[in-house]
C-alpha positions as CSV (number, residue, x, y, z in Angstrom):
1,M,-20.8,-19.6,-42.1
2,S,-17.6,-17.8,-42.1
3,D,-16.4,-19.8,-38.8
4,A,-18.0,-23.4,-40.4
5,V,-16.1,-22.1,-44.0
6,G,-12.7,-22.7,-44.0
7,P,-9.8,-22.7,-47.5
8,G,-9.9,-25.7,-49.5
9,D,-13.6,-26.2,-48.7
10,L,-16.0,-26.3,-51.9
11,V,-19.2,-24.2,-51.3
12,L,-22.6,-24.2,-53.7
13,C,-23.5,-20.8,-55.6
14,V,-27.0,-20.3,-54.4
15,N,-27.5,-16.6,-55.2
16,A,-26.0,-15.2,-58.8
17,A,-27.7,-11.9,-58.3
18,P,-26.7,-8.8,-59.5
19,N,-23.2,-7.7,-57.5
20,H,-24.7,-6.2,-54.4
21,A,-23.6,-2.8,-54.8
22,T,-23.1,-1.8,-58.2
23,G,-26.1,-3.6,-59.5
24,Q,-23.8,-5.2,-62.4
25,P,-23.8,-8.7,-63.2
26,V,-21.7,-11.0,-61.5
27,P,-19.8,-14.0,-63.2
28,L,-20.6,-16.4,-60.4
29,V,-23.0,-19.2,-62.0
30,A,-25.9,-20.4,-59.5
31,G,-26.5,-24.3,-59.1
32,E,-21.8,-24.2,-59.2
33,T,-19.4,-25.0,-56.8
34,Y,-16.2,-23.2,-56.4
35,R,-13.3,-24.1,-53.8
36,V,-12.6,-21.4,-51.3
37,I,-9.1,-20.2,-51.6
38,A,-9.5,-17.6,-49.0
39,I,-11.8,-15.4,-46.4
40,M,-12.0,-12.8,-44.8
41,E,-13.2,-10.9,-41.9
42,W,-14.8,-8.3,-43.8
43,V,-18.8,-6.9,-43.2
44,C,-20.3,-7.7,-46.0
45,P,-21.8,-4.2,-47.3
46,C,-25.3,-5.8,-47.2
47,G,-25.4,-6.2,-43.8
48,R,-26.3,-9.3,-43.9
49,S,-22.3,-11.4,-43.8
50,D,-19.7,-10.9,-40.7
51,A,-16.9,-12.1,-43.9
52,L,-16.6,-11.8,-48.4
53,L,-15.4,-15.7,-49.5
54,D,-12.6,-15.3,-52.4
55,V,-13.6,-18.0,-54.6
56,G,-11.0,-16.8,-57.2
57,V,-13.9,-15.1,-59.2
58,D,-12.8,-11.6,-59.8
59,F,-12.5,-10.4,-56.0
60,A,-14.3,-11.7,-53.1
61,W,-18.2,-12.8,-52.1
62,C,-20.5,-12.2,-49.9
63,Q,-21.2,-15.6,-47.4
64,T,-24.8,-15.3,-47.7
65,R,-24.8,-16.0,-52.1
66,F,-22.9,-19.5,-51.0
67,R,-24.2,-22.4,-48.7
68,L,-21.0,-25.4,-48.0
69,L,-21.3,-28.4,-48.9
70,P,-20.5,-31.4,-46.8
71,K,-17.3,-33.3,-47.2
72,P,-17.0,-36.1,-49.2
73,K,-16.2,-39.3,-46.7
74,A,-14.0,-41.2,-47.4
75,E,-14.2,-44.5,-49.4
76,K,-12.6,-48.2,-48.4
77,K,-9.8,-49.0,-50.4
78,T,-9.2,-52.6,-51.1
79,R,-5.1,-52.8,-50.1
80,R,-2.5,-55.8,-51.5
81,V,-1.7,-57.9,-49.3
82,S,2.2,-58.9,-49.2
83,M,2.7,-62.8,-49.1
84,P,6.0,-65.1,-48.6
85,K,6.3,-67.6,-51.6
86,E,6.5,-70.7,-50.9
87,K,9.8,-72.4,-51.5
88,E,10.2,-75.6,-52.9
89,T,13.3,-77.5,-51.9
90,V,14.5,-79.7,-55.2
91,R,16.5,-82.4,-54.7
């Protein structure tokens, strides 16, 4: 997943289980979306991922806790077309 995820991407937290190493509760909320700040190419101690994601909450989290959300598609916006004003000749 680290190849597909980049800084600025949105990820969905799917696993808010206690911390892998310490067993302490994590401040992440399952079902919440987070924006990726940075990707650290560091093997997680659990051995299930090859990178840790920094989402701005505490330090960094195992990428197996997240799923990449699809990028929003561009929406078409209607633009105003400038038209020349009609001039009347006055005599």
